[in-house]
The first five atom37 places (N, CA, C, CB, O) and aatype in JSON, in Angstrom:
{
  "aatype": [12, 1, 1, 7, 19, 10, 15, 0, 0, 10, 0, 4, 13, 0, 10, 7, 0, 13, 0, 16, 15, 19, 0, 0, 5, 16, 13, 14, 18, 3, 8, 9, 8, 19, 2, 19, 14, 3, 14, 0, 0, 0, 0, 2, 17, 18, 6, 11, 18, 13, 7, 7, 1, 1],
  "atom_mask": [
    [1, 1, 1, 1, 1],
    [1, 1, 1, 1, 1],
    [1, 1, 1, 1, 1],
    [1, 1, 1, 0, 1],
    [1, 1, 1, 1, 1],
    [1, 1, 1, 1, 1],
    [1, 1, 1, 1, 1],
    [1, 1, 1, 1, 1],
    [1, 1, 1, 1, 1],
    [1, 1, 1, 1, 1],
    [1, 1, 1, 1, 1],
    [1, 1, 1, 1, 1],
    [1, 1, 1, 1, 1],
    [1, 1, 1, 1, 1],
    [1, 1, 1, 1, 1],
    [1, 1, 1, 0, 1],
    [1, 1, 1, 1, 1],
    [1, 1, 1, 1, 1],
    [1, 1, 1, 1, 1],
    [1, 1, 1, 1, 1],
    [1, 1, 1, 1, 1],
    [1, 1, 1, 1, 1],
    [1, 1, 1, 1, 1],
    [1, 1, 1, 1, 1],
    [1, 1, 1, 1, 1],
    [1, 1, 1, 1, 1],
    [1, 1, 1, 1, 1],
    [1, 1, 1, 1, 1],
    [1, 1, 1, 1, 1],
    [1, 1, 1, 1, 1],
    [1, 1, 1, 1, 1],
    [1, 1, 1, 1, 1],
    [1, 1, 1, 1, 1],
    [1, 1, 1, 1, 1],
    [1, 1, 1, 1, 1],
    [1, 1, 1, 1, 1],
    [1, 1, 1, 1, 1],
    [1, 1, 1, 1, 1],
    [1, 1, 1, 1, 1],
    [1, 1, 1, 1, 1],
    [1, 1, 1, 1, 1],
    [1, 1, 1, 1, 1],
    [1, 1, 1, 1, 1],
    [1, 1, 1, 1, 1],
    [1, 1, 1, 1, 1],
    [1, 1, 1, 1, 1],
    [1, 1, 1, 1, 1],
    [1, 1, 1, 1, 1],
    [1, 1, 1, 1, 1],
    [1, 1, 1, 1, 1],
    [1, 1, 1, 0, 1],
    [1, 1, 1, 0, 1],
    [1, 1, 1, 1, 1],
    [1, 1, 1, 1, 1]
  ],
  "atom_positions": [
    [[0.82, -1.19, 0.0], [0.0, 0.0, 0.0], [0.87, 1.26, 0.0], [-0.94, 0.0, 1.21], [0.63, 2.19, -0.76]],
    [[1.88, 1.27, 0.86], [2.76, 2.43, 0.96], [3.52, 2.63, -0.35], [3.74, 2.26, 2.13], [3.77, 3.76, -0.77]],
    [[3.89, 1.53, -0.98], [4.63, 1.61, -2.24], [3.77, 2.23, -3.34], [5.13, 0.21, -2.67], [4.26, 3.01, -4.16]],
    [[2.48, 1.88, -3.37], [1.57, 2.44, -4.37], [1.36, 3.94, -4.2], [0.0, 0.0, 0.0], [1.35, 4.69, -5.17]],
    [[1.21, 4.36, -2.96], [1.04, 5.79, -2.68], [2.31, 6.55, -3.04], [0.68, 6.01, -1.19], [2.24, 7.64, -3.62]],
    [[3.45, 5.99, -2.7], [4.72, 6.63, -3.03], [4.91, 6.72, -4.54], [5.88, 5.86, -2.39], [5.38, 7.74, -5.05]],
    [[4.54, 5.67, -5.26], [4.66, 5.68, -6.72], [3.73, 6.73, -7.33], [4.33, 4.29, -7.3], [4.13, 7.44, -8.25]],
    [[2.5, 6.83, -6.82], [1.56, 7.82, -7.33], [2.06, 9.24, -7.06], [0.17, 7.62, -6.7], [1.95, 10.11, -7.92]],
    [[2.59, 9.47, -5.87], [3.12, 10.79, -5.53], [4.31, 11.14, -6.41], [3.53, 10.84, -4.06], [4.43, 12.28, -6.87]],
    [[5.17, 10.19, -6.65], [6.33, 10.42, -7.51], [5.89, 10.71, -8.95], [7.27, 9.2, -7.49], [6.47, 11.58, -9.61]],
    [[4.88, 9.99, -9.43], [4.38, 10.23, -10.79], [3.78, 11.63, -10.9], [3.32, 9.17, -11.16], [4.01, 12.31, -11.9]],
    [[3.01, 12.05, -9.9], [2.43, 13.4, -9.92], [3.52, 14.47, -9.9], [1.49, 13.6, -8.72], [3.44, 15.47, -10.62]],
    [[4.54, 14.25, -9.09], [5.64, 15.19, -9.03], [6.37, 15.27, -10.38], [6.63, 14.8, -7.93], [6.69, 16.36, -10.85]],
    [[6.61, 14.12, -10.99], [7.32, 14.09, -12.28], [6.51, 14.79, -13.36], [7.61, 12.64, -12.7], [7.07, 15.53, -14.17]],
    [[5.21, 14.57, -13.38], [4.37, 15.25, -14.38], [4.35, 16.75, -14.15], [2.94, 14.69, -14.35], [4.38, 17.52, -15.11]],
    [[4.28, 17.18, -12.91], [4.28, 18.6, -12.6], [5.6, 19.27, -12.9], [0.0, 0.0, 0.0], [5.64, 20.45, -13.25]],
    [[6.69, 18.54, -12.76], [8.02, 19.11, -13.0], [8.24, 19.43, -14.47], [9.09, 18.16, -12.5], [8.97, 20.36, -14.8]],
    [[7.62, 18.66, -15.35], [7.83, 18.86, -16.78], [6.73, 19.69, -17.44], [7.93, 17.54, -17.47], [6.8, 19.96, -18.64]],
    [[5.73, 20.09, -16.68], [4.65, 20.9, -17.23], [5.16, 22.31, -17.51], [3.42, 20.94, -16.27], [5.97, 22.85, -16.75]],
    [[4.69, 22.9, -18.58], [5.08, 24.26, -18.92], [3.84, 25.15, -18.89], [5.77, 24.32, -20.31], [2.72, 24.68, -19.09]],
    [[4.06, 26.4, -18.65], [2.98, 27.37, -18.64], [2.63, 27.74, -20.08], [3.36, 28.64, -17.81], [3.51, 28.03, -20.89]],
    [[1.35, 27.72, -20.38], [0.89, 28.05, -21.73], [0.0, 29.28, -21.64], [0.13, 26.84, -22.38], [-0.99, 29.29, -20.92]],
    [[0.36, 30.31, -22.38], [-0.43, 31.54, -22.4], [-1.48, 31.45, -23.5], [0.48, 32.79, -22.6], [-1.24, 30.85, -24.55]],
    [[-2.61, 32.04, -23.25], [-3.67, 32.07, -24.26], [-3.22, 32.93, -25.43], [-5.0, 32.59, -23.66], [-2.67, 34.01, -25.24]],
    [[-3.46, 32.44, -26.62], [-3.09, 33.19, -27.81], [-4.3, 33.94, -28.32], [-2.52, 32.24, -28.91], [-5.37, 33.35, -28.5]],
    [[-4.14, 35.22, -28.56], [-5.23, 36.03, -29.1], [-4.85, 36.5, -30.5], [-5.54, 37.24, -28.18], [-3.67, 36.6, -30.84]],
    [[-5.85, 36.76, -31.28], [-5.63, 37.23, -32.64], [-5.85, 38.73, -32.7], [-6.56, 36.49, -33.63], [-6.79, 39.24, -32.08]],
    [[-5.01, 39.45, -33.42], [-5.16, 40.9, -33.49], [-6.33, 41.28, -34.42], [-3.86, 41.55, -33.98], [-6.3, 40.98, -35.61]],
    [[-7.33, 41.93, -33.86], [-8.45, 42.42, -34.67], [-8.23, 43.9, -34.93], [-9.83, 42.17, -33.97], [-8.12, 44.68, -33.99]],
    [[-8.17, 44.28, -36.19], [-7.99, 45.69, -36.49], [-9.24, 46.31, -37.1], [-6.83, 45.87, -37.42], [-9.31, 47.52, -37.25]],
    [[-10.23, 45.49, -37.44], [-11.49, 46.02, -37.94], [-12.57, 44.94, -37.83], [-11.35, 46.51, -39.4], [-12.28, 43.76, -37.69]],
    [[-13.83, 45.38, -37.89], [-14.95, 44.46, -37.88], [-15.91, 44.86, -38.99], [-15.67, 44.44, -36.5], [-15.88, 45.99, -39.47]],
    [[-16.76, 43.93, -39.4], [-17.8, 44.21, -40.39], [-19.13, 44.27, -39.66], [-17.82, 43.13, -41.53], [-19.46, 43.37, -38.89]],
    [[-19.89, 45.33, -39.89], [-21.17, 45.52, -39.23], [-22.26, 45.55, -40.3], [-21.19, 46.83, -38.38], [-22.19, 46.33, -41.24]],
    [[-23.26, 44.68, -40.15], [-24.37, 44.63, -41.09], [-25.59, 45.26, -40.42], [-24.67, 43.15, -41.54], [-26.27, 44.61, -39.62]],
    [[-25.86, 46.52, -40.75], [-26.96, 47.27, -40.14], [-27.76, 47.97, -41.23], [-26.43, 48.3, -39.11], [-27.25, 48.19, -42.33]],
    [[-29.02, 48.31, -40.94], [-29.84, 49.0, -41.95], [-29.33, 50.4, -42.28], [-31.27, 49.09, -41.46], [-29.45, 50.83, -43.43]],
    [[-28.76, 51.12, -41.3], [-28.27, 52.48, -41.53], [-26.8, 52.55, -41.13], [-29.12, 53.52, -40.72], [-26.49, 52.84, -39.97]],
    [[-25.89, 52.29, -42.07], [-24.46, 52.26, -41.73], [-23.91, 53.57, -41.16], [-23.67, 51.9, -42.96], [-23.07, 53.56, -40.27]],
    [[-24.39, 54.7, -41.67], [-23.89, 55.99, -41.18], [-24.27, 56.2, -39.71], [-24.44, 57.15, -42.04], [-23.45, 56.65, -38.91]],
    [[-25.5, 55.87, -39.36], [-25.94, 56.02, -37.96], [-25.17, 55.05, -37.06], [-27.46, 55.76, -37.84], [-24.81, 55.41, -35.94]],
    [[-24.93, 53.85, -37.53], [-24.17, 52.87, -36.74], [-22.74, 53.35, -36.53], [-24.18, 51.49, -37.44], [-22.2, 53.22, -35.43]],
    [[-22.12, 53.9, -37.56], [-20.76, 54.41, -37.44], [-20.7, 55.55, -36.43], [-20.23, 54.88, -38.81], [-19.78, 55.62, -35.62]],
    [[-21.69, 56.44, -36.48], [-21.73, 57.55, -35.52], [-21.9, 57.03, -34.1], [-22.87, 58.52, -35.86], [-21.28, 57.54, -33.17]],
    [[-22.74, 56.01, -33.92], [-22.97, 55.43, -32.59], [-21.68, 54.83, -32.05], [-24.08, 54.36, -32.65], [-21.34, 55.05, -30.89]],
    [[-20.96, 54.06, -32.86], [-19.7, 53.46, -32.41], [-18.65, 54.52, -32.09], [-19.16, 52.49, -33.47], [-17.9, 54.37, -31.13]],
    [[-18.61, 55.58, -32.88], [-17.66, 56.66, -32.59], [-17.99, 57.32, -31.25], [-17.68, 57.71, -33.72], [-17.1, 57.64, -30.47]],
    [[-19.27, 57.53, -31.0], [-19.7, 58.22, -29.78], [-19.47, 57.38, -28.52], [-21.16, 58.59, -29.88], [-18.92, 57.88, -27.54]],
    [[-19.87, 56.1, -28.55], [-19.86, 55.29, -27.34], [-18.6, 54.45, -27.14], [-21.03, 54.39, -27.34], [-18.3, 54.06, -26.01]],
    [[-17.86, 54.16, -28.19], [-16.67, 53.33, -28.06], [-15.39, 54.07, -28.41], [-16.79, 52.11, -28.91], [-14.3, 53.48, -28.37]],
    [[-15.5, 55.33, -28.76], [-14.3, 56.09, -29.1], [-13.68, 55.64, -30.41], [0.0, 0.0, 0.0], [-12.48, 55.78, -30.62]],
    [[-14.5, 55.11, -31.29], [-14.0, 54.65, -32.58], [-13.63, 55.81, -33.49], [0.0, 0.0, 0.0], [-13.97, 56.96, -33.22]],
    [[-12.96, 55.5, -34.54], [-12.62, 56.51, -35.53], [-12.69, 55.88, -36.9], [-11.21, 57.12, -35.27], [-12.55, 54.67, -37.05]],
    [[-12.91, 56.71, -37.89], [-13.01, 56.21, -39.27], [-11.69, 56.32, -39.98], [-14.08, 56.97, -40.05], [-11.58, 55.95, -41.14]]
  ]
}
């Protein structure tokens, strides 16, 4: 019993020792497409509330 617990602990330690930190990868968005009935009004709204620019 003690040997099994020791083996499991050693296996967990070994797996943790070789684990690496992985950062989330994001994609750079530089523009979006908006499908609205009135594009000019939508553009004005985004400029006003989100600080967008044309």
